[in-house]
N, C-alpha and C positions, 0 to 999 in steps of 0.2 A: 952746730954742736948743741946749743941750748934746746933747739927743736927736738933733736934726738933724745936728749935727757928727759924732756917733758913727755915725749911720746912713749918712752919706756914705762912711764907711770900711767899710761892710758889717759892723759889729760889733754891731749891735743884734739879738741872737739871742733876745730875749724879755725878761722882766723883769730888772732889774738884780740881779746876784747880791749877797747880803749879804757885806760885808767883815767878817772876824773882828775882834773888838775888838783894838785895838793896845795894846801894853804902853807904859806911860809911859817916857819916856827917862830912864835913870838917870844918875848922875854919870859923867864921862868914863872913869874907870878901872874901872868895875864890869863884871864878867863874869857871865853867867848860864850855868849848866851845864844842858845839855839831855840828856834820856835817852829821851824818847818821840817818836813821830811827831807827836802833837798839839803838843808843845812846840816841835819843829822847825818845823812849819807856822806856828804863831803867831809865832815869832821871825822866820821868813823873810818873812811878810807884813808884820810891823812894820818890818823893815829895808827891804824894797822900798818900802813906803809913805813912808819917810823920804827917799827919793831925790829930788833936785832936777834932776839933769842926766844921771847915768850909773848904770846898774845892770849889774853884771858877774856872770855865773853860770858856774861851773865845775862840770860834772856828768858822770856817766858816760853817761847816756842820756836826759836831760831828765826824770828821775824823775817819772812821772806822778802819784804820790801827793803830790808837792809842787807841781810846776809846771803840771800840767794840771787844776787845781782851780779852780772858779768864783771863789772869793774872790781867789785870787792873779791870775787872768786879769783880773779887774775892776781890781785895783790897777795892773797893767801897762798896761791900756787907759787908765785915768785918767792915769797917769804920762806916757805918750807923747803923749797928746792935750792934756794940760794944761800942759806945760812946753816952752818954746821950746828947740830944739836937744837935746831929750831923746834918749837912746840906750840901748838894751838890747843887750848883747853876750853871747852864749852860746857856750861851748866845750864840745863833747861828745867823749867817747872813742869812742862807738859810736852810729852813727845808724841801724842796722838795726832797732832797736825801734820807731822812729816813722816810718820810710819806708813809705809806702803805708797808714799807719794814719790814724785820725781824730783825731790829736792836735790839740787846740784851740790850743795854744801855737804849733805849727808853722803851722796855718792862719792865725793872727793874724800871724805873721811874714811870711807870703806876701802878706798884704794891706797891711802896713805896712813895706815893705822899707826905707824911709828911716829907720825908728826901731829895728827889730829885726833883728839879724843873728846867724845861727848858723854857726859854723865847726867843722870837724872837727879834732881835735888831731892833730898830727904824731906819727909813730911814736916819735920821741925822748922824748915826754912821756907816752906811753900807760901807763907803769907807775905813774904818780901815782894814788893811791887816794882822794884827798880829794874833797870836794864842798863848795862854798861859794857864797854869794851876798853881794855887796858893793854897798852903795849909796854913790854918790859916793866919797869917800875917808874915810868915818868909821864906817859901820855894817857889820857882818859877822856872818854865821852860818857857822860852820866846823865840818865833821866830818872827822876824820882818815881815816876809812874810810866811803866812801859806802854801803857795805852795812849799816851800823849807824846808829842814830839818836843815838848818843852824840856830843855836840859842845858847842860854846860859842857864845854870842851876845854881841856887844859892840855896843850900839846907838849909842854915841857915843864911839868910841875911834879917833881918827885914826892913832895909831902902829900899831895892829894891822891895821886895814883897809889902810893904805898898804903895809905889808909884803906882804900877799897880793895887792894890786893890782899891785905891781911884778912879782910872779910871773905873774899873769894877763896883763899887758901883753906880757911876753916870749913867752909861749905864743901869745897872739893874733897877734903879729907873725910868729912862725914859721908859723902856720897860713896867714896871708895869703901869705907867700912860697911856701909849698908849692902853694897854689892858683894863683898866678901862673906857677910853673914848669910845672904841668900844662897851663895854657892856652897857654903858649909852645910846647909840643911839638906842638900841633895846627896 
């Protein structure tokens, strides 16, 4: 049944990708320091897999080494097809890296428009250098500089996740207003 459900969305591209082993959820206040690509990938997959209704991603260019990987894409596919009213929101600073490319995340977003939405950050926020992924309002992987792998993961910390979710929401709204203004000019 699940295969038929996924196939109806054009998402069965072959065998199911293995999902990286998730980290056990630590106590609410525990932070994990991240220093390598593999640690960031594992933490991002763990945070995304913990989502029940909303995943918010702030990234410079949909970092293919994180978000265009089979395990992450499998997590997102299961998330949007397995949860009622699931939503994945992505804010990018630069879309030139994946426009016209074979980015699988973008391909998935085109097929699942009700679940995945990608917006371009307004010029007002383009100087922000951070990259983060937030699940619901409790799990977060945060890097101050997207160009480096140094960061933190908090798998069950609503105060930290909520702080950055508020920032994300403000930037998301500004991106929507910019898009509406462009449409109104035509």
